[in-house]
KOLNUTI-315188 format. One record per atom (N, C-alpha, C): atom name; residue in three letters; x, y, z; residue number from 1. Coordinates in Angstrom, 1 decimal. Layout:
% KOLNUTI-315188
+------+------+--------+--------+--------+-----+
| atom | rest |     px |     py |     pz |  nr |
+------+------+--------+--------+--------+-----+
|   CA |  ALA |      X |      Y |      Z | NUM |
...
+------+------+--------+--------+--------+-----+
This chain:
% KOLNUTI-315188
+------+------+--------+--------+--------+-----+
| atom | rest |     px |     py |     pz |  nr |
+------+------+--------+--------+--------+-----+
|    N |  MET |   48.6 |  115.3 |  115.6 |   1 |
|   CA |  MET |   50.0 |  115.6 |  115.6 |   1 |
|    C |  MET |   50.9 |  114.6 |  116.3 |   1 |
|    N |  ARG |   50.4 |  114.0 |  117.3 |   2 |
|   CA |  ARG |   51.1 |  113.0 |  118.1 |   2 |
|    C |  ARG |   51.4 |  111.8 |  117.2 |   2 |
|    N |  ASP |   50.5 |  111.4 |  116.4 |   3 |
|   CA |  ASP |   50.7 |  110.3 |  115.5 |   3 |
|    C |  ASP |   51.8 |  110.6 |  114.5 |   3 |
|    N |  PHE |   51.8 |  111.8 |  114.0 |   4 |
|   CA |  PHE |   52.9 |  112.2 |  113.1 |   4 |
|    C |  PHE |   54.3 |  112.0 |  113.7 |   4 |
|    N |  PHE |   54.5 |  112.5 |  114.9 |   5 |
|   CA |  PHE |   55.8 |  112.4 |  115.6 |   5 |
|    C |  PHE |   56.1 |  110.9 |  115.9 |   5 |
|    N |  LEU |   55.1 |  110.2 |  116.3 |   6 |
|   CA |  LEU |   55.3 |  108.7 |  116.5 |   6 |
|    C |  LEU |   55.7 |  108.0 |  115.3 |   6 |
|    N |  ASN |   55.2 |  108.4 |  114.1 |   7 |
|   CA |  ASN |   55.6 |  107.8 |  112.9 |   7 |
|    C |  ASN |   57.0 |  108.2 |  112.5 |   7 |
|    N |  VAL |   57.3 |  109.5 |  112.7 |   8 |
|   CA |  VAL |   58.7 |  110.0 |  112.4 |   8 |
|    C |  VAL |   59.7 |  109.3 |  113.2 |   8 |
|    N |  THR |   59.4 |  108.9 |  114.5 |   9 |
|   CA |  THR |   60.4 |  108.2 |  115.3 |   9 |
|    C |  THR |   60.7 |  106.8 |  114.9 |   9 |
|    N |  ARG |   59.8 |  106.3 |  114.0 |  10 |
|   CA |  ARG |   60.1 |  104.9 |  113.5 |  10 |
|    C |  ARG |   61.1 |  104.8 |  112.4 |  10 |
|    N |  TYR |   61.3 |  105.9 |  111.7 |  11 |
|   CA |  TYR |   62.2 |  105.9 |  110.6 |  11 |
|    C |  TYR |   63.7 |  105.6 |  111.0 |  11 |
|    N |  PRO |   64.3 |  106.2 |  112.0 |  12 |
|   CA |  PRO |   65.6 |  105.8 |  112.4 |  12 |
|    C |  PRO |   65.8 |  104.3 |  112.7 |  12 |
|    N |  ARG |   64.8 |  103.8 |  113.4 |  13 |
|   CA |  ARG |   64.8 |  102.3 |  113.7 |  13 |
|    C |  ARG |   64.8 |  101.5 |  112.4 |  13 |
|    N |  TYR |   63.9 |  101.9 |  111.5 |  14 |
|   CA |  TYR |   63.8 |  101.2 |  110.2 |  14 |
|    C |  TYR |   65.2 |  101.3 |  109.5 |  14 |
|    N |  LEU |   65.8 |  102.4 |  109.4 |  15 |
|   CA |  LEU |   67.1 |  102.6 |  108.7 |  15 |
|    C |  LEU |   68.1 |  101.7 |  109.4 |  15 |
|    N |  ILE |   68.2 |  101.7 |  110.7 |  16 |
|   CA |  ILE |   69.2 |  100.8 |  111.3 |  16 |
|    C |  ILE |   68.9 |   99.4 |  111.0 |  16 |
|    N |  ALA |   67.7 |   98.9 |  111.1 |  17 |
|   CA |  ALA |   67.4 |   97.5 |  110.8 |  17 |
|    C |  ALA |   67.7 |   97.2 |  109.4 |  17 |
|    N |  PHE |   67.4 |   98.1 |  108.4 |  18 |
|   CA |  PHE |   67.6 |   97.9 |  107.0 |  18 |
|    C |  PHE |   69.1 |   97.8 |  106.8 |  18 |
|    N |  GLY |   69.9 |   98.7 |  107.4 |  19 |
|   CA |  GLY |   71.4 |   98.7 |  107.2 |  19 |
|    C |  GLY |   72.0 |   97.4 |  107.8 |  19 |
|    N |  LEU |   71.5 |   97.0 |  108.9 |  20 |
|   CA |  LEU |   72.1 |   95.7 |  109.5 |  20 |
|    C |  LEU |   71.7 |   94.5 |  108.7 |  20 |
|    N |  GLY |   70.5 |   94.5 |  108.1 |  21 |
|   CA |  GLY |   70.1 |   93.4 |  107.2 |  21 |
|    C |  GLY |   71.0 |   93.3 |  106.0 |  21 |
|    N |  VAL |   71.2 |   94.5 |  105.4 |  22 |
|   CA |  VAL |   72.1 |   94.5 |  104.2 |  22 |
|    C |  VAL |   73.5 |   94.1 |  104.5 |  22 |
|    N |  ALA |   74.0 |   94.6 |  105.6 |  23 |
|   CA |  ALA |   75.4 |   94.2 |  106.0 |  23 |
|    C |  ALA |   75.5 |   92.7 |  106.3 |  23 |
|    N |  ASN |   74.5 |   92.2 |  106.9 |  24 |
|   CA |  ASN |   74.5 |   90.7 |  107.2 |  24 |
|    C |  ASN |   74.4 |   89.9 |  105.9 |  24 |
|    N |  SER |   73.6 |   90.4 |  104.9 |  25 |
|   CA |  SER |   73.6 |   89.6 |  103.7 |  25 |
|    C |  SER |   74.8 |   89.7 |  102.9 |  25 |
|    N |  VAL |   75.6 |   90.8 |  103.0 |  26 |
|   CA |  VAL |   76.8 |   91.0 |  102.3 |  26 |
|    C |  VAL |   78.0 |   90.3 |  103.0 |  26 |
|    N |  LEU |   78.0 |   90.4 |  104.3 |  27 |
|   CA |  LEU |   79.2 |   89.9 |  105.0 |  27 |
|    C |  LEU |   79.2 |   88.4 |  105.3 |  27 |
|    N |  GLU |   78.0 |   87.8 |  105.4 |  28 |
|   CA |  GLU |   77.9 |   86.4 |  105.7 |  28 |
|    C |  GLU |   78.6 |   85.5 |  104.6 |  28 |
|    N |  PRO |   78.3 |   85.8 |  103.3 |  29 |
|   CA |  PRO |   79.0 |   85.0 |  102.3 |  29 |
|    C |  PRO |   80.5 |   85.2 |  102.3 |  29 |
|    N |  LEU |   80.9 |   86.5 |  102.6 |  30 |
|   CA |  LEU |   82.3 |   86.8 |  102.5 |  30 |
|    C |  LEU |   83.1 |   86.1 |  103.7 |  30 |
|    N |  ALA |   82.4 |   86.0 |  104.8 |  31 |
|   CA |  ALA |   83.0 |   85.4 |  106.0 |  31 |
|    C |  ALA |   83.3 |   83.9 |  105.7 |  31 |
|    N |  ALA |   82.5 |   83.3 |  104.9 |  32 |
|   CA |  ALA |   82.6 |   81.9 |  104.6 |  32 |
|    C |  ALA |   83.9 |   81.6 |  103.7 |  32 |
|    N |  ARG |   84.3 |   82.7 |  103.0 |  33 |
|   CA |  ARG |   85.4 |   82.5 |  102.0 |  33 |
|    C |  ARG |   86.7 |   83.0 |  102.6 |  33 |
|    N |  ARG |   86.7 |   83.4 |  103.8 |  34 |
|   CA |  ARG |   88.0 |   84.0 |  104.4 |  34 |
|    C |  ARG |   89.0 |   82.9 |  104.8 |  34 |
|    N |  SER |   88.6 |   81.7 |  104.7 |  35 |
|   CA |  SER |   89.6 |   80.6 |  105.1 |  35 |
|    C |  SER |   90.7 |   80.5 |  104.1 |  35 |
|    N |  ASN |   90.5 |   80.8 |  102.8 |  36 |
|   CA |  ASN |   91.5 |   80.8 |  101.8 |  36 |
|    C |  ASN |   92.4 |   82.0 |  101.9 |  36 |
|    N |  PRO |   93.7 |   81.9 |  102.1 |  37 |
|   CA |  PRO |   94.5 |   83.1 |  102.3 |  37 |
|    C |  PRO |   94.5 |   84.1 |  101.1 |  37 |
|    N |  VAL |   94.4 |   83.6 |   99.9 |  38 |
|   CA |  VAL |   94.4 |   84.5 |   98.7 |  38 |
|    C |  VAL |   93.1 |   85.3 |   98.7 |  38 |
|    N |  THR |   92.0 |   84.6 |   99.0 |  39 |
|   CA |  THR |   90.7 |   85.3 |   99.1 |  39 |
|    C |  THR |   90.7 |   86.3 |  100.2 |  39 |
|    N |  ALA |   91.3 |   86.0 |  101.4 |  40 |
|   CA |  ALA |   91.3 |   86.9 |  102.5 |  40 |
|    C |  ALA |   92.1 |   88.1 |  102.1 |  40 |
|    N |  VAL |   93.2 |   88.0 |  101.5 |  41 |
|   CA |  VAL |   94.0 |   89.2 |  101.1 |  41 |
|    C |  VAL |   93.2 |   90.0 |  100.1 |  41 |
|    N |  ALA |   92.5 |   89.4 |   99.1 |  42 |
|   CA |  ALA |   91.8 |   90.1 |   98.2 |  42 |
|    C |  ALA |   90.6 |   90.8 |   98.8 |  42 |
|    N |  LEU |   90.0 |   90.2 |   99.8 |  43 |
|   CA |  LEU |   88.9 |   90.9 |  100.5 |  43 |
|    C |  LEU |   89.4 |   92.1 |  101.3 |  43 |
|    N |  ILE |   90.5 |   91.9 |  102.0 |  44 |
|   CA |  ILE |   91.1 |   93.1 |  102.7 |  44 |
|    C |  ILE |   91.5 |   94.2 |  101.8 |  44 |
|    N |  GLY |   92.1 |   93.8 |  100.6 |  45 |
|   CA |  GLY |   92.4 |   94.9 |   99.6 |  45 |
|    C |  GLY |   91.2 |   95.6 |   99.1 |  45 |
|    N |  ALA |   90.1 |   94.8 |   98.9 |  46 |
|   CA |  ALA |   88.9 |   95.5 |   98.4 |  46 |
|    C |  ALA |   88.3 |   96.4 |   99.5 |  46 |
|    N |  LEU |   88.3 |   96.0 |  100.7 |  47 |
|   CA |  LEU |   87.8 |   96.8 |  101.8 |  47 |
|    C |  LEU |   88.6 |   98.1 |  101.9 |  47 |
|    N |  VAL |   89.9 |   98.0 |  101.9 |  48 |
|   CA |  VAL |   90.8 |   99.2 |  102.0 |  48 |
|    C |  VAL |   90.5 |  100.1 |  100.8 |  48 |
|    N |  SER |   90.5 |   99.5 |   99.6 |  49 |
|   CA |  SER |   90.2 |  100.3 |   98.4 |  49 |
|    C |  SER |   88.9 |  101.0 |   98.5 |  49 |
|    N |  GLY |   87.9 |  100.3 |   98.9 |  50 |
|   CA |  GLY |   86.5 |  100.9 |   99.0 |  50 |
|    C |  GLY |   86.5 |  102.1 |  100.0 |  50 |
|    N |  LEU |   87.1 |  101.9 |  101.2 |  51 |
|   CA |  LEU |   87.1 |  102.9 |  102.2 |  51 |
|    C |  LEU |   87.9 |  104.1 |  101.8 |  51 |
|    N |  LEU |   89.1 |  103.9 |  101.1 |  52 |
|   CA |  LEU |   89.9 |  105.0 |  100.6 |  52 |
|    C |  LEU |   89.1 |  105.8 |   99.5 |  52 |
|    N |  SER |   88.4 |  105.1 |   98.6 |  53 |
|   CA |  SER |   87.6 |  105.7 |   97.6 |  53 |
|    C |  SER |   86.5 |  106.6 |   98.2 |  53 |
|    N |  LEU |   85.8 |  106.0 |   99.2 |  54 |
|   CA |  LEU |   84.8 |  106.7 |   99.9 |  54 |
|    C |  LEU |   85.3 |  108.0 |  100.5 |  54 |
|    N |  ALA |   86.5 |  107.8 |  101.2 |  55 |
|   CA |  ALA |   87.1 |  109.0 |  101.9 |  55 |
|    C |  ALA |   87.4 |  110.1 |  100.9 |  55 |
|    N |  LEU |   88.0 |  109.7 |   99.8 |  56 |
|   CA |  LEU |   88.4 |  110.7 |   98.8 |  56 |
|    C |  LEU |   87.2 |  111.4 |   98.1 |  56 |
|    N |  ILE |   86.2 |  110.6 |   97.9 |  57 |
|   CA |  ILE |   85.0 |  111.2 |   97.3 |  57 |
|    C |  ILE |   84.3 |  112.2 |   98.2 |  57 |
|    N |  LEU |   84.2 |  111.8 |   99.5 |  58 |
|   CA |  LEU |   83.6 |  112.7 |  100.5 |  58 |
|    C |  LEU |   84.4 |  113.9 |  100.7 |  58 |
|    N |  ARG |   85.8 |  113.8 |  100.7 |  59 |
|   CA |  ARG |   86.6 |  114.9 |  100.9 |  59 |
|    C |  ARG |   86.5 |  115.9 |   99.7 |  59 |
|    N |  ALA |   86.4 |  115.4 |   98.5 |  60 |
|   CA |  ALA |   86.2 |  116.2 |   97.3 |  60 |
|    C |  ALA |   84.8 |  116.9 |   97.4 |  60 |
|    N |  MET |   83.8 |  116.2 |   97.9 |  61 |
|   CA |  MET |   82.5 |  116.8 |   98.0 |  61 |
|    C |  MET |   82.4 |  117.9 |   99.0 |  61 |
|    N |  VAL |   83.1 |  117.7 |  100.1 |  62 |
|   CA |  VAL |   82.9 |  118.6 |  101.3 |  62 |
|    C |  VAL |   83.9 |  119.8 |  101.2 |  62 |
|    N |  SER |   85.1 |  119.6 |  100.7 |  63 |
|   CA |  SER |   86.1 |  120.7 |  100.7 |  63 |
|    C |  SER |   85.8 |  121.8 |   99.8 |  63 |
|    N |  PRO |   86.2 |  123.0 |  100.1 |  64 |
|   CA |  PRO |   85.9 |  124.1 |   99.2 |  64 |
|    C |  PRO |   86.6 |  123.9 |   97.9 |  64 |
|    N |  GLU |   86.0 |  124.5 |   96.8 |  65 |
|   CA |  GLU |   86.6 |  124.3 |   95.5 |  65 |
|    C |  GLU |   87.8 |  125.2 |   95.4 |  65 |
|    N |  VAL |   88.9 |  124.7 |   94.8 |  66 |
|   CA |  VAL |   90.1 |  125.4 |   94.6 |  66 |
|    C |  VAL |   90.2 |  125.8 |   93.2 |  66 |
|    N |  VAL |   90.2 |  127.1 |   92.9 |  67 |
|   CA |  VAL |   90.3 |  127.6 |   91.6 |  67 |
|    C |  VAL |   91.8 |  127.9 |   91.2 |  67 |
|    N |  ALA |   92.2 |  127.3 |   90.2 |  68 |
|   CA |  ALA |   93.7 |  127.5 |   89.8 |  68 |
|    C |  ALA |   93.8 |  128.7 |   89.0 |  68 |
+------+------+--------+--------+--------+-----+
């Protein structure tokens, strides 16, 4: 049973390492392109749009259904 719990404790570390690796592979090329002002504005717009979309989707998923 101890081996089971030891194995389960590895999953959060794996998830964090995987998430950081994906973020690094996505953000590193974008950071190289931020020197151009037009590209920087487009990246900021895409980031804001993505976060807003995510917030609206999560709000629709979590909030109780409104029946008209």
